[in-house]
C-alpha positions as semicolon CSV with decimal commas, in nm:
position;residue;x (nm);y (nm);z (nm)
1;M;0,000;0,000;0,000
2;I;0,270;0,249;0,103
3;T;0,480;0,161;-0,202
4;S;0,179;0,220;-0,427
5;I;0,139;0,569;-0,277
6;L;0,508;0,636;-0,344
7;F;0,480;0,546;-0,712
8;I;0,152;0,738;-0,754
9;L;0,313;1,051;-0,608
10;L;0,617;1,003;-0,832
11;F;0,395;0,962;-1,140
12;I;0,192;1,273;-1,053
13;S;0,511;1,477;-1,001
14;L;0,649;1,371;-1,339
15;L;0,313;1,441;-1,502
16;L;0,324;1,796;-1,363
17;G;0,661;1,847;-1,529
18;I;0,866;1,851;-1,208
19;P;1,230;1,752;-1,278
20;I;1,304;1,386;-1,214
21;A;1,550;1,451;-0,929
22;V;1,302;1,672;-0,744
23;S;1,017;1,428;-0,816
24;L;1,213;1,140;-0,662
25;G;1,301;1,333;-0,348
26;L;0,957;1,490;-0,310
27;A;0,758;1,168;-0,355
28;T;0,987;0,975;-0,119
29;S;0,991;1,245;0,150
30;I;0,613;1,289;0,151
31;T;0,556;0,912;0,170
32;M;0,812;0,864;0,448
33;L;0,682;1,153;0,660
34;A;0,311;1,088;0,609
35;F;0,288;0,709;0,613
36;T;0,583;0,575;0,814
37;D;0,753;0,628;1,150
38;I;1,090;0,704;0,987
39;P;1,223;1,031;1,141
40;A;1,260;1,333;0,913
41;L;1,630;1,349;1,007
42;V;1,685;1,025;0,815
43;I;1,592;1,199;0,488
44;A;1,875;1,451;0,524
45;Q;2,117;1,185;0,649
46;K;2,052;0,947;0,360
47;M;2,079;1,221;0,096
48;F;2,408;1,340;0,244
49;T;2,568;0,998;0,302
50;S;2,465;0,878;-0,047
51;I;2,700;1,129;-0,211
52;D;2,966;1,113;0,061
53;K;3,160;0,851;-0,133
54;F;3,513;0,875;-0,265
55;A;3,424;0,712;-0,599
56;L;3,169;0,986;-0,677
57;M;3,442;1,250;-0,673
58;A;3,545;1,109;-1,011
59;I;3,229;1,245;-1,174
60;P;3,300;1,623;-1,155
61;L;3,665;1,562;-1,240
62;F;3,590;1,355;-1,552
63;V;3,327;1,613;-1,652
64;L;3,590;1,887;-1,619
65;A;3,847;1,687;-1,818
66;G;3,593;1,624;-2,095
67;N;3,495;1,991;-2,111
68;F;3,858;2,106;-2,135
69;L;3,924;1,867;-2,423
70;S;3,591;1,951;-2,593
71;Q;3,663;2,324;-2,582
72;G;4,018;2,282;-2,703
73;G;4,134;2,151;-3,039
74;A;4,141;1,785;-2,938
75;A;3,834;1,696;-3,146
76;E;3,976;1,838;-3,472
77;R;4,304;1,653;-3,428
78;I;4,130;1,325;-3,346
79;I;3,913;1,363;-3,657
80;R;4,218;1,414;-3,879
81;F;4,376;1,099;-3,736
82;A;4,054;0,900;-3,792
83;K;4,026;1,024;-4,153
84;A;4,385;0,921;-4,222
85;L;4,309;0,566;-4,105
86;V;3,969;0,490;-4,263
87;G;3,885;0,786;-4,485
88;H;3,979;0,601;-4,806
89;L;3,702;0,337;-4,775
90;P;3,355;0,369;-4,931
91;G;3,173;0,580;-4,676
92;G;3,517;0,670;-4,545
93;L;3,429;1,021;-4,427
94;P;3,127;0,921;-4,213
95;M;3,322;0,611;-4,103
96;S;3,604;0,836;-3,988
97;A;3,346;1,043;-3,797
98;I;3,228;0,725;-3,620
99;F;3,588;0,625;-3,550
100;A;3,654;0,974;-3,415
101;C;3,346;0,938;-3,191
102;I;3,487;0,613;-3,052
103;I;3,818;0,781;-2,969
104;F;3,665;1,102;-2,838
105;A;3,418;0,904;-2,624
106;A;3,717;0,748;-2,451
107;V;3,863;1,095;-2,399
108;S;3,551;1,279;-2,281
109;G;3,336;1,010;-2,115
110;S;3,024;1,195;-2,229
111;S;2,774;1,108;-2,499
112;P;2,629;1,457;-2,570
113;A;2,980;1,608;-2,562
114;T;3,094;1,354;-2,823
115;V;2,802;1,436;-3,054
116;A;2,860;1,810;-3,009
117;A;3,238;1,802;-3,056
118;I;3,253;1,564;-3,354
119;G;2,919;1,659;-3,509
120;S;2,986;2,033;-3,518
121;I;3,291;1,966;-3,737
122;M;3,197;1,658;-3,937
123;I;2,826;1,694;-4,024
124;G;2,893;1,981;-4,265
125;A;3,208;1,817;-4,403
126;I;3,025;1,490;-4,478
127;Q;2,748;1,677;-4,660
128;D;3,004;1,875;-4,860
129;A;3,148;1,541;-4,978
130;G;2,814;1,453;-5,138
131;Y;2,641;1,258;-4,863
132;S;2,284;1,338;-4,771
133;P;2,212;1,534;-4,450
134;K;2,037;1,224;-4,309
135;F;2,346;1,013;-4,369
136;S;2,576;1,257;-4,193
137;V;2,351;1,319;-3,894
138;G;2,237;0,958;-3,851
139;S;2,588;0,817;-3,834
140;I;2,719;1,071;-3,582
141;V;2,420;1,091;-3,346
142;T;2,431;0,713;-3,293
143;A;2,810;0,687;-3,268
144;G;2,811;0,965;-3,009
145;S;2,610;0,745;-2,775
146;L;2,924;0,533;-2,723
147;G;3,043;0,811;-2,491
148;I;2,866;0,655;-2,193
149;L;3,007;0,304;-2,249
150;I;3,373;0,344;-2,340
151;P;3,569;0,435;-2,026
152;P;3,603;0,669;-1,850
153;S;3,221;0,659;-1,822
154;I;3,014;0,856;-1,572
155;V;2,724;0,613;-1,617
156;L;2,946;0,317;-1,524
157;I;3,060;0,506;-1,214
158;V;2,698;0,567;-1,114
159;Y;2,613;0,198;-1,160
160;G;2,922;0,088;-0,966
161;V;2,841;0,317;-0,673
162;T;2,473;0,217;-0,673
163;V;2,532;-0,158;-0,646
164;D;2,879;-0,145;-0,488
165;Q;3,083;-0,288;-0,776
166;S;3,442;-0,222;-0,882
167;I;3,471;0,088;-1,102
168;G;3,796;-0,048;-1,241
169;K;3,634;-0,374;-1,352
170;L;3,341;-0,185;-1,507
171;F;3,577;0,045;-1,698
172;M;3,768;-0,252;-1,836
173;A;3,442;-0,430;-1,925
174;G;3,326;-0,136;-2,138
175;F;3,614;-0,151;-2,386
176;I;3,531;-0,450;-2,605
177;P;3,152;-0,383;-2,615
178;G;3,224;-0,019;-2,707
179;I;3,458;-0,116;-2,990
180;F;3,219;-0,393;-3,100
181;L;2,923;-0,152;-3,125
182;G;3,137;0,109;-3,300
183;T;3,246;-0,153;-3,555
184;M;2,882;-0,248;-3,618
185;L;2,798;0,118;-3,686
186;M;3,092;0,143;-3,928
187;V;2,976;-0,173;-4,112
188;V;2,628;-0,021;-4,157
189;T;2,793;0,296;-4,290
190;Y;3,014;0,100;-4,531
191;I;2,722;-0,104;-4,671
192;S;2,498;0,205;-4,703
193;A;2,771;0,402;-4,879
194;R;2,839;0,122;-5,128
195;R;2,468;0,094;-5,205
196;A;2,457;0,471;-5,261
197;G;2,741;0,440;-5,513
198;F;3,028;0,597;-5,317
199;K;3,366;0,466;-5,428
200;K;3,696;0,416;-5,252
201;E;3,913;0,725;-5,229
202;K;4,289;0,767;-5,221
203;R;4,447;0,601;-4,918
204;A;4,648;0,827;-4,687
205;S;5,022;0,766;-4,703
206;N;5,210;0,632;-4,403
207;K;5,362;0,977;-4,360
208;E;5,017;1,141;-4,350
209;I;4,893;0,884;-4,097
210;F;5,200;0,941;-3,880
211;T;5,161;1,319;-3,901
212;A;4,793;1,299;-3,801
213;F;4,881;1,065;-3,515
214;K;5,159;1,293;-3,397
215;E;4,919;1,590;-3,387
216;S;4,653;1,398;-3,195
217;V;4,879;1,195;-2,966
218;W;4,857;1,440;-2,676
219;A;4,477;1,405;-2,670
220;L;4,496;1,028;-2,716
221;L;4,739;0,995;-2,426
222;V;4,465;1,079;-2,177
223;I;4,320;0,730;-2,244
224;V;4,658;0,567;-2,179
225;I;4,713;0,774;-1,864
226;V;4,369;0,702;-1,715
227;I;4,339;0,334;-1,802
228;G;4,709;0,253;-1,769
229;G;4,730;0,436;-1,437
230;I;4,432;0,250;-1,292
231;Y;4,540;-0,098;-1,402
232;G;4,905;-0,029;-1,335
233;G;4,814;0,033;-0,972
234;I;4,943;0,391;-0,987
235;F;4,612;0,552;-0,886
236;T;4,245;0,482;-0,820
237;P;3,968;0,572;-1,070
238;T;3,897;0,889;-0,870
239;E;4,262;0,989;-0,869
240;A;4,273;0,908;-1,241
241;A;3,989;1,156;-1,292
242;A;4,188;1,428;-1,116
243;V;4,496;1,350;-1,325
244;S;4,287;1,358;-1,647
245;A;4,141;1,700;-1,557
246;V;4,485;1,851;-1,495
247;Y;4,630;1,679;-1,802
248;G;4,340;1,795;-2,022
249;F;4,395;2,155;-1,911
250;V;4,771;2,137;-1,972
251;V;4,723;1,988;-2,320
252;V;4,468;2,240;-2,452
253;K;4,630;2,541;-2,282
254;F;5,004;2,488;-2,314
255;I;5,051;2,226;-2,590
256;Y;4,767;2,289;-2,837
257;K;4,732;2,651;-2,715
258;D;4,361;2,655;-2,812
259;L;4,231;2,764;-2,472
260;K;4,220;3,124;-2,354
261;W;4,250;3,213;-1,987
262;A;3,915;3,391;-2,013
263;D;3,748;3,061;-2,108
264;V;3,871;2,871;-1,801
265;P;3,618;3,013;-1,548
266;K;3,332;2,943;-1,791
267;I;3,442;2,581;-1,838
268;I;3,480;2,531;-1,461
269;M;3,135;2,682;-1,393
270;H;2,974;2,471;-1,667
271;S;3,141;2,158;-1,529
272;A;3,030;2,245;-1,175
273;A;2,669;2,294;-1,289
274;T;2,668;1,961;-1,475
275;S;2,826;1,780;-1,180
276;A;2,584;1,936;-0,930
277;M;2,290;1,819;-1,141
278;I;2,424;1,462;-1,154
279;L;2,501;1,450;-0,781
280;F;2,160;1,597;-0,693
281;I;1,997;1,322;-0,900
282;I;2,208;1,061;-0,722
283;A;2,120;1,196;-0,375
284;N;1,745;1,187;-0,440
285;A;1,757;0,855;-0,622
286;M;1,951;0,694;-0,337
287;L;1,686;0,819;-0,092
288;F;1,424;0,659;-0,316
289;A;1,626;0,334;-0,331
290;Y;1,669;0,336;0,049
291;F;1,294;0,361;0,103
292;L;1,228;0,077;-0,142
293;T;1,481;-0,137;0,047
294;V;1,314;-0,055;0,381
295;Q;0,984;-0,168;0,228
296;Q;1,155;-0,491;0,106
297;I;1,056;-0,421;-0,257
298;P;1,383;-0,540;-0,423
299;Q;1,383;-0,855;-0,213
300;A;1,016;-0,922;-0,291
301;L;1,075;-0,868;-0,664
302;A;1,375;-1,101;-0,658
303;Q;1,174;-1,367;-0,477
304;W;0,884;-1,329;-0,721
305;I;1,119;-1,384;-1,015
306;I;1,263;-1,694;-0,846
307;D;0,914;-1,825;-0,767
308;M;0,812;-1,775;-1,131
309;N;1,111;-1,989;-1,234
310;F;1,232;-1,733;-1,485
311;S;1,541;-1,847;-1,669
312;K;1,835;-1,613;-1,731
313;V;1,720;-1,571;-2,091
314;V;1,367;-1,464;-1,998
315;F;1,488;-1,242;-1,713
316;L;1,734;-1,058;-1,940
317;I;1,460;-1,005;-2,200
318;F;1,247;-0,855;-1,922
319;V;1,536;-0,632;-1,807
320;N;1,610;-0,505;-2,158
321;I;1,245;-0,423;-2,229
322;L;1,213;-0,244;-1,895
323;L;1,529;-0,039;-1,954
324;L;1,445;0,043;-2,316
325;I;1,104;0,174;-2,209
326;G;1,252;0,364;-1,916
327;G;1,522;0,513;-2,138
328;N;1,250;0,687;-2,340
329;F;1,152;0,897;-2,043
330;M;1,446;0,928;-1,805
331;E;1,808;1,041;-1,806
332;P;2,057;0,749;-1,769
333;S;2,188;0,826;-1,420
334;S;1,835;0,866;-1,280
335;L;1,711;0,544;-1,439
336;I;2,008;0,343;-1,314
337;M;1,970;0,475;-0,961
338;I;1,603;0,374;-0,959
339;L;1,610;0,040;-1,139
340;A;1,951;-0,107;-1,055
341;P;1,864;-0,173;-0,687
342;L;1,546;-0,349;-0,805
343;I;1,708;-0,559;-1,079
344;F;2,036;-0,640;-0,903
345;P;1,917;-0,882;-0,629
346;A;1,718;-1,092;-0,877
347;A;2,010;-1,097;-1,122
348;M;2,246;-1,218;-0,849
349;K;2,007;-1,500;-0,751
350;L;1,998;-1,610;-1,115
351;G;2,378;-1,614;-1,129
352;I;2,421;-1,319;-1,369
353;D;2,761;-1,154;-1,334
354;P;2,720;-0,803;-1,185
355;I;2,980;-0,654;-1,421
356;H;2,803;-0,804;-1,725
357;L;2,472;-0,666;-1,592
358;G;2,630;-0,320;-1,569
359;I;2,733;-0,329;-1,935
360;I;2,385;-0,448;-2,041
361;I;2,228;-0,160;-1,848
362;T;2,473;0,092;-1,996
363;V;2,412;-0,022;-2,356
364;N;2,039;0,022;-2,291
365;M;2,113;0,373;-2,164
366;E;2,304;0,442;-2,489
367;I;1,996;0,351;-2,688
368;G;1,788;0,568;-2,455
369;M;2,001;0,867;-2,562
370;L;1,852;0,814;-2,911
371;T;1,483;0,781;-2,824
372;P;1,235;1,064;-2,758
373;P;1,120;1,244;-2,554
374;V;1,440;1,257;-2,340
375;G;1,701;1,142;-2,595
376;L;1,960;1,413;-2,534
377;N;2,175;1,317;-2,834
378;L;1,879;1,385;-3,063
379;F;1,845;1,740;-2,934
380;V;2,219;1,806;-2,962
381;A;2,228;1,675;-3,321
382;S;1,916;1,872;-3,410
383;G;2,072;2,192;-3,278
384;I;2,398;2,137;-3,465
385;S;2,248;2,028;-3,798
386;G;1,939;2,249;-3,810
387;M;1,723;1,942;-3,881
388;S;1,399;1,888;-3,691
389;L;1,384;1,629;-3,413
390;Q;1,165;1,402;-3,630
391;E;1,418;1,420;-3,917
392;V;1,706;1,332;-3,683
393;I;1,513;1,033;-3,549
394;R;1,438;0,903;-3,901
395;A;1,800;0,961;-4,005
396;S;1,934;0,752;-3,718
397;M;1,719;0,445;-3,785
398;P;1,969;0,220;-3,975
399;W;2,238;0,271;-3,710
400;F;1,979;0,256;-3,428
401;F;1,876;-0,096;-3,533
402;A;2,245;-0,194;-3,544
403;L;2,274;-0,087;-3,180
404;L;1,966;-0,295;-3,092
405;L;2,126;-0,600;-3,256
406;G;2,448;-0,525;-3,070
407;L;2,256;-0,508;-2,741
408;L;2,109;-0,851;-2,808
409;I;2,452;-1,001;-2,881
410;I;2,616;-0,838;-2,575
411;T;2,329;-0,954;-2,353
412;Y;2,362;-1,322;-2,441
413;I;2,738;-1,348;-2,493
414;P;2,874;-1,239;-2,153
415;Q;3,238;-1,294;-2,253
416;I;3,226;-0,986;-2,476
417;S;3,197;-0,783;-2,155
418;L;3,386;-1,010;-1,916
419;F;3,691;-1,116;-2,117
420;L;3,912;-0,818;-2,024
421;P;3,807;-0,787;-1,655
422;N;3,857;-1,160;-1,603
423;L;4,193;-1,146;-1,778
424;I;4,324;-0,842;-1,591
425;Y;4,189;-0,924;-1,246
426;K;4,297;-1,288;-1,264
427;F;4,652;-1,184;-1,185
């Protein structure tokens, strides 16, 4: 009964247009104060302690690092390197944009930032090469979604903190699925370009490839520093975030010299605002999750699934459908904070690896970035390209279905996600 009141209040709040973070906190607080004996002090305590975690400090620092590199000339240099590698193939220019998205996603850790940084440069260039506006926008808006899967990923940090899993293992698990999905998007681009009659172009010489690599190497090194530092035991994921923020600033200010001192306060303020929004969502969502746990909802759901004798296959179908629907209406961090505590106990009882579950959830969140009404990548691409939201959605369909197929493969072949973590953490 009390849980029903909670969800009714949450639904009404969302229907009234109240932001999701406020809706979560408001519905939970009203239910706790009006229908339980839980003291009001617990609300403040739970919201504070939920964000008083060392791992969460990585979020504002990775956001800052991504913003420094997005504002600087890192994106242009990465694009030139990608074009030198794959630009000669049929569909080479949009393929190089996808490849650049894969690289930049690993640098920035943000999906919208990847779409904005790569799309603002490449959408016009792809159209100038003779490709249709739909082709240019569709390929980039979907490839940009890889920003929340390829480490460093804020979404993976949120999942790890929510269900108490290793951030390092999750980061390592995101690599192969991210590259796998990016390759699928490039295959769709290659096939579509050949059907449209685009031919191979002149291959870049070894000297041109080396020159492009040399220009982009300082931006690419952030991946080596973050991942190598974590798995080399030099620093924790949170410390890696701090190093990446300082390194990103040094690169764009003193090496590339694309950043003005006047831009620094703006970037810091923008990063602080983004981080505050994410942490506020986490605080309210953790309060919501705490109340559900007090009411034994996750345990009851897990027991119901066991009693129904759901197999892993059926359960994972249920999870994917639930996340795909939720992704239409909620931002990734919010949805993970709400659903992960519900899904996790049942998944553990069925013997599903928690790291694999995290990758499944994150891939679903990627797809959610491409579905209305809350698909942020769609709005970013629409703003950059000047196309309407409906046109962007239609343009993304071929690559969108490739991501759905990729989700299915990743869901039922756990080793795609677990190969690297099992290899690294075995020693």
